[in-house]
GULOGU-556261 format. One line per 5 residues: number of its first residue (from 0); their letters; for each residue x, y, z of N, C-alpha, C, CB. Coordinates in nm, 3 decimals. Glycine has a CB too. Example, Ala and Ser with C-alpha at 12.3 -4.5 7.8 and 13.67 -1.06 7.14 Angstrom:
// GULOGU-556261
0	AS	1.319/-0.569/0.780/1.230/-0.450/0.780/1.320/-0.330/0.780/1.131/-0.447/0.905; 1.285/-0.225/0.708/1.367/-0.106/0.714/1.290/0.003/0.787/1.408/-0.060/0.572
This chain:
// GULOGU-556261
0	RPTTC	-2.720/4.251/-3.216/-2.831/4.187/-3.149/-2.884/4.075/-3.236/-2.941/4.288/-3.117; -2.937/3.970/-3.175/-2.993/3.861/-3.255/-3.120/3.907/-3.328/-3.024/3.738/-3.166; -3.144/3.850/-3.442/-3.265/3.886/-3.516/-3.382/3.801/-3.467/-3.245/3.867/-3.668; -3.501/3.859/-3.475/-3.621/3.787/-3.435/-3.673/3.705/-3.553/-3.730/3.884/-3.385; -3.765/3.615/-3.524/-3.826/3.534/-3.631/-3.892/3.624/-3.734/-3.930/3.436/-3.573
5	SEQDP	-3.957/3.730/-3.688/-4.026/3.820/-3.780/-3.929/3.893/-3.871/-4.109/3.920/-3.703; -3.810/3.923/-3.819/-3.710/3.990/-3.902/-3.652/3.893/-4.005/-3.598/4.048/-3.815; -3.636/3.768/-3.966/-3.584/3.667/-4.058/-3.688/3.629/-4.162/-3.539/3.543/-3.982; -3.814/3.625/-4.122/-3.923/3.587/-4.212/-4.039/3.684/-4.187/-3.968/3.438/-4.189; -4.056/3.782/-4.275/-4.161/3.883/-4.254/-4.301/3.824/-4.245/-4.157/3.982/-4.365
10	TAKEK	-4.320/3.702/-4.291/-4.453/3.641/-4.284/-4.470/3.551/-4.161/-4.478/3.560/-4.410; -4.372/3.550/-4.071/-4.376/3.460/-3.955/-4.497/3.486/-3.867/-4.249/3.474/-3.873; -4.527/3.612/-3.838/-4.642/3.642/-3.752/-4.772/3.596/-3.816/-4.649/3.792/-3.722; -4.785/3.619/-3.946/-4.907/3.577/-4.015/-4.919/3.424/-4.013/-4.907/3.629/-4.161; -4.810/3.355/-4.035/-4.811/3.208/-4.031/-4.849/3.158/-3.892/-4.673/3.152/-4.073
15	YARTI	-4.791/3.220/-3.790/-4.820/3.181/-3.652/-4.968/3.205/-3.621/-4.731/3.260/-3.554; -5.019/3.322/-3.656/-5.159/3.354/-3.631/-5.251/3.257/-3.705/-5.189/3.499/-3.673; -5.219/3.229/-3.830/-5.301/3.137/-3.910/-5.304/2.998/-3.844/-5.246/3.127/-4.055; -5.189/2.953/-3.793/-5.183/2.822/-3.728/-5.267/2.818/-3.601/-5.037/2.786/-3.695; -5.257/2.922/-3.520/-5.336/2.928/-3.396/-5.485/2.929/-3.428/-5.298/3.054/-3.314
20	VKIIK	-5.525/3.011/-3.523/-5.666/3.019/-3.562/-5.715/2.884/-3.613/-5.688/3.128/-3.670; -5.633/2.817/-3.691/-5.669/2.686/-3.745/-5.692/2.585/-3.632/-5.559/2.634/-3.840; -5.605/2.584/-3.534/-5.618/2.492/-3.420/-5.746/2.522/-3.343/-5.496/2.503/-3.326; -5.774/2.649/-3.319/-5.895/2.686/-3.245/-6.019/2.643/-3.324/-5.899/2.839/-3.219; -6.021/2.670/-3.454/-6.137/2.631/-3.537/-6.156/2.480/-3.540/-6.119/2.683/-3.681
25	ENNAY	-6.049/2.406/-3.566/-6.058/2.261/-3.579/-6.108/2.194/-3.453/-5.923/2.204/-3.616; -6.079/2.254/-3.339/-6.120/2.197/-3.210/-6.240/2.267/-3.148/-6.004/2.202/-3.114; -6.299/2.359/-3.224/-6.410/2.439/-3.173/-6.379/2.486/-3.030/-6.543/2.356/-3.176; -6.262/2.546/-3.016/-6.208/2.580/-2.884/-6.232/2.726/-2.846/-6.060/2.551/-2.880; -6.329/2.789/-2.908/-6.354/2.931/-2.884/-6.385/2.961/-2.737/-6.468/2.979/-2.971
30	SWISF	-6.448/2.870/-2.669/-6.489/2.897/-2.530/-6.378/2.868/-2.429/-6.610/2.815/-2.496; -6.273/2.798/-2.470/-6.170/2.765/-2.372/-6.028/2.801/-2.412/-6.176/2.620/-2.344; -6.010/2.865/-2.525/-5.877/2.916/-2.563/-5.888/3.065/-2.592/-5.820/2.839/-2.686; -5.798/3.141/-2.532/-5.788/3.284/-2.558/-5.650/3.312/-2.616/-5.812/3.368/-2.428; -5.642/3.413/-2.700/-5.517/3.450/-2.763/-5.463/3.576/-2.696/-5.535/3.473/-2.917
35	YDGTP	-5.346/3.567/-2.635/-5.283/3.676/-2.561/-5.171/3.738/-2.643/-5.229/3.626/-2.425; -5.165/3.871/-2.644/-5.050/3.940/-2.702/-5.053/4.084/-2.652/-5.053/3.933/-2.859; -4.941/4.152/-2.665/-4.930/4.290/-2.618/-4.926/4.393/-2.729/-4.809/4.304/-2.535; -4.959/4.351/-2.852/-4.959/4.447/-2.962/-5.094/4.442/-3.035/-4.844/4.417/-3.060; -5.160/4.556/-3.046/-5.287/4.559/-3.118/-5.276/4.508/-3.262/-5.342/4.701/-3.118
40	EFLNL	-5.164/4.535/-3.327/-5.148/4.492/-3.466/-5.160/4.340/-3.478/-5.011/4.539/-3.521; -5.097/4.269/-3.387/-5.101/4.123/-3.393/-5.238/4.070/-3.354/-4.993/4.063/-3.303; -5.296/4.126/-3.249/-5.430/4.084/-3.209/-5.531/4.111/-3.320/-5.473/4.155/-3.079; -5.518/4.224/-3.385/-5.610/4.257/-3.494/-5.589/4.166/-3.616/-5.594/4.403/-3.534; -5.465/4.121/-3.637/-5.439/4.025/-3.743/-5.516/3.895/-3.715/-5.287/3.997/-3.756
45	VRSMD	-5.509/3.848/-3.591/-5.582/3.727/-3.553/-5.732/3.750/-3.572/-5.551/3.687/-3.406; -5.781/3.864/-3.527/-5.923/3.896/-3.541/-5.965/3.897/-3.688/-5.954/4.032/-3.477; -5.880/3.948/-3.776/-5.915/3.953/-3.918/-5.926/3.813/-3.978/-5.810/4.034/-3.995; -5.857/3.717/-3.918/-5.863/3.579/-3.966/-5.984/3.505/-3.910/-5.736/3.504/-3.927; -6.024/3.541/-3.788/-6.141/3.478/-3.726/-6.190/3.567/-3.612/-6.109/3.334/-3.675
50	PQVNL	-6.297/3.641/-3.633/-6.346/3.732/-3.529/-6.401/3.664/-3.405/-6.453/3.819/-3.587; -6.416/3.531/-3.408/-6.468/3.461/-3.291/-6.362/3.434/-3.185/-6.530/3.330/-3.333; -6.235/3.444/-3.222/-6.127/3.414/-3.127/-6.127/3.522/-3.018/-5.987/3.409/-3.200; -6.123/3.476/-2.891/-6.119/3.568/-2.778/-5.979/3.627/-2.767/-6.159/3.497/-2.646; -5.971/3.759/-2.774/-5.842/3.829/-2.769/-5.820/3.893/-2.632/-5.835/3.936/-2.880
55	VFNAI	-5.700/3.877/-2.580/-5.664/3.932/-2.450/-5.541/4.019/-2.468/-5.638/3.818/-2.345; -5.551/4.144/-2.423/-5.439/4.237/-2.433/-5.350/4.217/-2.311/-5.487/4.385/-2.443; -5.226/4.175/-2.334/-5.128/4.148/-2.230/-5.038/4.270/-2.218/-5.045/4.019/-2.261; -5.042/4.338/-2.103/-4.977/4.468/-2.094/-4.895/4.484/-1.966/-5.079/4.577/-2.102; -4.810/4.584/-1.971/-4.734/4.624/-1.853/-4.804/4.740/-1.784/-4.589/4.663/-1.891
60	NFDEA	-4.854/4.834/-1.862/-4.918/4.954/-1.809/-5.069/4.945/-1.826/-4.864/5.081/-1.879; -5.141/4.951/-1.714/-5.286/4.933/-1.718/-5.356/5.039/-1.801/-5.341/4.933/-1.578; -5.321/5.165/-1.783/-5.390/5.273/-1.855/-5.373/5.260/-2.006/-5.338/5.409/-1.808; -5.253/5.227/-2.051/-5.231/5.206/-2.195/-5.310/5.084/-2.243/-5.080/5.187/-2.224; -5.314/4.979/-2.162/-5.390/4.859/-2.199/-5.539/4.890/-2.208/-5.366/4.746/-2.096
65	LDACI	-5.590/4.966/-2.113/-5.732/5.002/-2.116/-5.764/5.081/-2.242/-5.770/5.083/-1.992; -5.679/5.177/-2.275/-5.700/5.255/-2.398/-5.700/5.165/-2.521/-5.591/5.363/-2.413; -5.606/5.070/-2.528/-5.599/4.979/-2.642/-5.723/4.890/-2.648/-5.472/4.892/-2.633; -5.769/4.843/-2.533/-5.888/4.757/-2.530/-6.012/4.832/-2.575/-5.909/4.701/-2.389; -6.027/4.954/-2.529/-6.143/5.034/-2.569/-6.136/5.065/-2.718/-6.150/5.165/-2.487
70	ANNYS	-6.020/5.106/-2.766/-6.004/5.144/-2.907/-6.024/5.026/-3.001/-5.866/5.205/-2.929; -5.987/4.906/-2.955/-5.991/4.788/-3.043/-6.099/4.687/-3.006/-5.858/4.720/-3.041; -6.178/4.721/-2.906/-6.288/4.634/-2.863/-6.240/4.496/-2.817/-6.388/4.618/-2.977; -6.133/4.494/-2.736/-6.088/4.369/-2.674/-6.165/4.351/-2.544/-5.932/4.371/-2.648; -6.187/4.226/-2.505/-6.271/4.200/-2.389/-6.194/4.174/-2.260/-6.359/4.084/-2.417
75	EIVVG	-6.062/4.159/-2.270/-5.985/4.126/-2.150/-5.848/4.192/-2.151/-5.970/3.975/-2.136; -5.799/4.218/-2.029/-5.665/4.272/-2.006/-5.594/4.178/-1.909/-5.669/4.420/-1.950; -5.466/4.155/-1.933/-5.380/4.087/-1.837/-5.269/4.185/-1.802/-5.324/3.950/-1.894; -5.257/4.213/-1.673/-5.155/4.306/-1.625/-5.126/4.269/-1.479/-5.201/4.457/-1.639; -5.006/4.299/-1.431/-4.973/4.269/-1.292/-5.068/4.339/-1.196/-4.829/4.311/-1.263
80	LNDVT	-5.132/4.263/-1.109/-5.232/4.321/-1.018/-5.174/4.420/-0.919/-5.301/4.211/-0.943; -5.048/4.410/-0.888/-4.988/4.503/-0.793/-4.991/4.646/-0.844/-4.846/4.462/-0.761; -5.003/4.661/-0.975/-4.998/4.794/-1.034/-5.136/4.849/-1.068/-4.913/4.792/-1.157; -5.243/4.778/-1.028/-5.378/4.817/-1.067/-5.457/4.856/-0.942/-5.448/4.702/-1.143; -5.528/4.967/-0.953/-5.610/5.014/-0.841/-5.754/4.966/-0.857/-5.605/5.167/-0.831
85	KEQIK	-5.831/4.973/-0.750/-5.973/4.939/-0.755/-6.045/5.029/-0.854/-6.036/4.952/-0.616; -6.007/5.155/-0.857/-6.071/5.250/-0.948/-6.048/5.211/-1.094/-6.018/5.392/-0.922; -5.925/5.168/-1.126/-5.894/5.126/-1.262/-5.975/5.002/-1.300/-5.744/5.099/-1.277; -5.988/4.909/-1.208/-6.067/4.789/-1.234/-6.212/4.827/-1.260/-6.058/4.689/-1.116; -6.265/4.921/-1.183/-6.403/4.965/-1.204/-6.420/5.027/-1.342/-6.444/5.067/-1.095
90	VAHDH	-6.324/5.109/-1.384/-6.331/5.170/-1.518/-6.332/5.061/-1.625/-6.212/5.267/-1.541; -6.246/4.961/-1.609/-6.243/4.851/-1.706/-6.377/4.779/-1.709/-6.130/4.751/-1.672; -6.430/4.748/-1.593/-6.559/4.680/-1.587/-6.672/4.766/-1.645/-6.592/4.641/-1.443; -6.663/4.896/-1.626/-6.763/4.987/-1.684/-6.762/4.980/-1.837/-6.736/5.132/-1.638; -6.648/4.936/-1.894/-6.635/4.921/-2.041/-6.648/4.773/-2.082/-6.499/4.977/-2.089
95	NIK	-6.701/4.690/-1.991/-6.719/4.546/-2.016/-6.588/4.475/-2.049/-6.817/4.526/-2.131; -6.481/4.516/-1.984/-6.350/4.454/-2.000/-6.317/4.380/-1.872/-6.240/4.560/-2.034; -6.280/4.253/-1.886/-6.245/4.171/-1.769/-6.103/4.198/-1.726/-6.264/4.021/-1.798
């Protein structure tokens, strides 16, 4: 199998996160740029660099995404709407998650 950038360069994710955070800071883009990813480790790395960056958990499974958002205090979930019920949306909103 082909190797990923992270496997070739263990610091690739950190470099990528640092670059994104730098761009957001330099442009004061906190209100119009959100950072999407499906791994709490990566989102938390970005948060550790700048807690003002809006983090969005990008997921396949809504229930797992909701658990990750609650556990890590993320404010948004992105998931296919066909797989989400009204009840699940209400639970997310009850936790102030968009």
